[in-house]
C-alpha positions in Angstrom: -158.8 -4.8 -3.9 -155.5 -3.1 -3.6 -155.2 -1.2 -0.4 -158.6 -2.7 0.7 -157.7 -6.4 1.4 -155.2 -6.1 4.1 -153.8 -8.8 6.4 -156.9 -9.3 8.4 -159.0 -10.1 5.7 -156.5 -12.2 4.0 -156.2 -14.3 7.2 -159.9 -14.5 7.8 -160.4 -15.6 4.5 -157.6 -18.4 4.6 -159.1 -19.2 8.2 -162.4 -19.9 6.8 -161.0 -22.4 4.1 -160.1 -20.0 1.1 -156.7 -18.7 0.2 -156.6 -15.0 1.1 -154.6 -12.3 -0.7 -153.2 -9.0 0.5 -154.0 -6.3 -2.2 -150.6 -4.9 -2.7 -152.0 -2.6 -5.5 -149.6 0.0 -6.7 -147.1 -1.0 -3.8 -146.2 0.9 -0.5 -143.7 -0.8 1.4 -144.5 0.2 4.8 -148.2 -0.7 4.4 -147.4 -4.0 3.0 -145.1 -4.7 5.9 -147.8 -3.7 8.5 -150.4 -6.0 6.5 -148.3 -8.9 6.7 -147.9 -8.5 10.4 -151.5 -8.2 10.9 -152.1 -11.6 8.9 -150.0 -13.4 11.6 -149.0 -16.7 10.6 -151.9 -17.4 8.3 -151.0 -18.9 4.9 -151.9 -16.0 2.5 -150.7 -14.5 -0.8 -150.1 -10.8 -2.4 -151.2 -9.4 -5.4 -149.7 -6.5 -7.5 -150.6 -4.5 -10.3 -147.9 -5.7 -12.8 -147.4 -2.4 -14.8 -146.8 -0.4 -11.6 -144.5 -3.0 -10.1 -142.6 -2.9 -13.2 -141.7 0.8 -11.9 -140.4 -0.2 -8.4 -139.4 -4.0 -8.7 -137.8 -3.9 -5.4 -141.2 -4.2 -3.7 -141.5 -7.9 -5.1 -138.5 -8.9 -3.1 -139.7 -7.0 0.0 -142.9 -9.3 -0.3 -141.4 -12.6 -1.1 -139.2 -11.9 2.1 -142.5 -12.7 4.0 -143.0 -16.1 2.2 -146.4 -15.7 0.8 -148.0 -19.0 -0.3 -148.9 -17.2 -3.6 -148.1 -14.2 -5.7 -150.7 -12.7 -8.1 -149.9 -10.5 -11.0 -152.6 -8.6 -12.9 -152.4 -6.0 -15.9 -149.2 -6.5 -17.3 -146.4 -8.8 -18.5 -145.8 -11.2 -15.6 -142.4 -12.4 -17.1 -139.9 -10.4 -15.7 -141.0 -11.3 -12.2 -141.2 -15.0 -12.6 -137.8 -16.2 -11.6 -138.0 -14.5 -8.4 -141.6 -15.9 -7.4 -140.2 -19.2 -8.6 -136.9 -19.1 -6.5 -139.3 -18.1 -3.5 -141.4 -21.1 -3.9 -144.5 -19.0 -4.1 -147.5 -20.2 -6.5 -147.7 -17.8 -9.3 -151.3 -16.5 -10.1 -151.9 -14.5 -13.1 -155.1 -12.5 -13.9 -156.1 -12.3 -17.2 -159.0 -10.6 -19.3 -158.6 -11.9 -22.8 -157.1 -14.8 -24.5 -154.2 -13.0 -25.5 -153.6 -12.4 -21.7 -154.1 -16.1 -20.9 -151.3 -17.2 -23.4 -148.9 -14.6 -22.0 -149.4 -16.1 -18.6 -149.2 -19.7 -19.7 -145.8 -18.7 -21.3 -144.9 -17.3 -18.1 -145.5 -20.5 -16.5 -148.6 -19.5 -14.5 -149.7 -22.0 -11.9 -153.3 -20.4 -11.6 -155.0 -18.5 -14.1 -157.9 -16.1 -13.1 -160.3 -15.2 -16.2 -161.8 -12.0 -14.9 -165.1 -10.6 -16.4 -165.9 -6.9 -17.0 -168.7 -7.2 -14.3 -165.9 -7.1 -11.5 -165.0 -4.1 -9.5 -162.1 -2.1 -10.0 -160.0 -2.4 -13.0 -160.7 -4.8 -15.9 -161.5 -5.0 -19.6 -164.4 -5.8 -21.8 -165.2 -9.5 -21.8 -167.9 -10.8 -19.9 -167.3 -13.6 -17.2 -170.0 -16.1 -18.5 -168.1 -16.3 -22.0 -164.5 -15.7 -20.9 -164.4 -18.5 -18.4 -165.3 -21.5 -20.7 -163.2 -20.0 -23.7 -160.4 -19.8 -21.5 -161.3 -23.4 -19.8 -161.1 -24.8 -23.5 -157.8 -23.1 -24.1 -156.4 -24.7 -20.9 -157.6 -28.1 -21.5 -155.8 -28.1 -25.1 -152.6 -26.5 -24.1 -152.1 -26.4 -20.2 -154.3 -28.9 -18.5 -152.2 -28.8 -15.3 -153.2 -25.0 -14.8 -155.9 -24.3 -12.6 -158.7 -21.7 -13.6 -160.5 -19.5 -11.4 -163.4 -17.2 -12.2 -163.8 -13.6 -11.1 -166.0 -10.8 -11.8 -169.7 -10.4 -10.7 -169.4 -13.5 -8.3 -171.0 -12.9 -5.1 -172.9 -16.1 -4.0 -173.1 -19.9 -4.2 -174.9 -19.4 -7.4 -171.9 -17.7 -9.1 -169.6 -20.5 -7.7 -171.9 -23.2 -8.8 -172.2 -21.6 -12.4 -168.2 -21.2 -12.6 -167.8 -24.6 -11.7 -170.2 -25.7 -14.7 -168.4 -23.3 -16.9 -165.2 -25.2 -16.4 -163.5 -23.1 -13.7 -161.7 -25.1 -10.7 -162.8 -22.0 -8.2 -163.7 -18.4 -7.9 -162.2 -15.3 -6.8 -164.5 -12.9 -4.6 -163.6 -9.2 -4.6 -166.7 -7.2 -4.1 -168.2 -9.6 -1.7 -165.5 -9.4 0.7 -165.1 -5.9 0.3 -168.4 -5.7 2.0 -167.1 -7.3 5.2 -165.8 -5.7 8.5 -162.2 -6.9 7.8 -161.9 -4.9 4.6 -159.9 -1.5 4.8 -163.0 0.6 3.7 -164.8 3.2 5.2 -168.3 1.9 6.4 -170.1 4.9 4.5 -168.9 3.5 1.0 -170.1 -0.1 1.9 -173.5 1.4 2.8 -173.8 3.5 -0.3 -172.8 0.4 -2.6 -175.2 -1.8 -0.5 -178.2 0.5 -1.0 -177.8 0.3 -4.8 -178.0 -2.4 -7.3 -176.1 -3.8 -10.4 -177.3 -1.0 -12.5 -175.4 1.3 -10.3 -171.9 1.2 -11.4 -169.9 2.5 -14.4 -166.6 1.9 -16.0 -164.7 5.0 -16.1 -161.1 6.4 -15.5 -161.9 9.6 -13.7 -160.8 8.0 -10.2 -157.5 7.2 -11.7 -156.9 10.7 -12.9 -158.0 11.9 -9.4 -155.4 9.7 -7.8 -152.6 10.3 -10.5 -152.6 6.7 -11.9 -151.8 6.6 -15.4 -153.4 3.2 -16.5 -152.9 1.4 -20.0 -155.7 2.4 -22.1 -157.3 -1.1 -22.4 -158.3 -1.2 -18.8 -160.9 1.0 -17.0 -162.2 0.9 -13.4 -165.7 0.1 -12.4 -166.9 2.2 -9.6 -170.1 3.1 -8.1 -172.1 5.8 -10.2 -172.2 8.8 -8.1 -171.9 12.8 -8.3 -168.0 12.5 -8.6 -168.4 10.1 -11.4 -171.1 12.3 -13.1 -169.1 15.5 -12.8 -165.9 14.1 -14.7 -167.0 11.1 -16.7 -166.2 11.9 -20.2 -164.3 15.3 -19.2 -160.8 13.8 -18.9 -158.7 16.9 -20.0 -160.5 19.2 -18.0 -160.0 16.9 -14.8 -156.5 16.3 -15.5 -155.6 20.0 -15.6 -157.0 20.5 -12.0 -156.3 16.9 -10.7 -152.9 17.8 -9.0 -154.4 20.8 -7.1 -157.5 18.6 -6.1 -155.6 15.6 -5.4 -155.3 16.2 -1.5 -159.2 16.8 -1.2 -160.1 13.8 -3.1 -157.9 11.4 -1.0 -159.3 13.2 2.1 -163.0 12.2 0.7 -162.1 8.8 0.4 -160.5 8.2 3.7 -163.2 10.1 5.4 -166.3 8.4 3.8 -167.7 11.3 1.7 -168.8 8.6 -1.0 -170.4 11.2 -3.2 -166.8 13.0 -3.7 -164.9 10.0 -4.4 -164.5 7.1 -6.9 -165.5 3.8 -5.0 -164.4 0.8 -6.6 -167.0 -2.0 -6.3 -168.5 -4.5 -9.0 -171.9 -5.3 -10.5 -172.2 -7.9 -7.6 -173.6 -5.5 -5.2 -177.0 -6.1 -6.6 -176.4 -9.5 -5.0 -175.0 -8.2 -1.6 -177.6 -7.4 1.2 -175.3 -6.6 4.3 -171.8 -6.3 5.7 -170.8 -9.7 7.0 -167.5 -11.3 8.4 -165.4 -12.9 6.1 -165.7 -16.6 7.3 -169.7 -16.2 7.3 -169.4 -15.2 3.5 -167.2 -18.2 3.0 -169.9 -20.2 4.7 -172.8 -18.9 3.0 -171.3 -19.3 -0.7 -169.9 -22.5 -0.4 -172.8 -24.1 1.4 -175.1 -22.5 -1.2 -173.1 -23.8 -4.2 -173.1 -27.2 -2.5 -176.7 -27.5 -2.1 -177.2 -26.4 -5.8 -174.6 -28.8 -7.4 -175.3 -31.6 -4.8 -177.8 -33.4 -7.1 -175.5 -33.6 -9.7 -173.1 -35.8 -8.0 -169.8 -35.7 -5.8 -167.6 -35.0 -8.7 -168.6 -31.5 -8.7 -167.8 -31.2 -4.9 -164.5 -32.7 -4.8 
């Protein structure tokens, strides 16, 4: 949700009873400042792509100056940033894709671990949510029972929330479902294209990263909508790299102007479970309400 979850969306999620996060992504100081202003006085957090933050660590201090309730780190070693996060009094959230990542997060002192399955939109690895979450839950039960576990990847309704709780998670993180909200910083054309598709219509690739000039670690790829742009370049990395710098302005313009077939649109398999653009508060009500109905017959312990 880097660059898509801004202050308005984060504040709306928090206002509806969740914890909204500004998607700091690769980090751009002026944009981050604007989005914290847009969030007003809402209790929100902020997330970064860890390997990118390591290249411009000053951004962490700039964000912590806004006193975020939580700081989330994904895709890299969180340890170098922990002292500053602790000193600021923010909760440390670490997103993980493997058990090795989980152990690194625990070594860094993560308060919350987000186990992200490959179904998720945007960047991730290869483990599926349905097996990764309970395996991480078992690890935490043995080695760090006070650490909270959040499930992510392919969750877009109350069925996913209920299933995640049954698998041992304490909660869920929704990305794609909030991507399809009016508060998200995404062109409506991209939302319409994704909502007209289904879960078969996404693919993991690196073409969008090459187009934007982001050199990701090889263990991670990005899930995007399968479209003409992806089909043109998927599997032709070297050819694409040779012309990427020249074509970058046109690519970024296509993203900004809503020309979906000419851009990499980061969204997850959960598009098959989403049927419209809804305000963040309505999404929260629908997801939680459905989960409560599904779990109600199993007793109040699942609802506490």
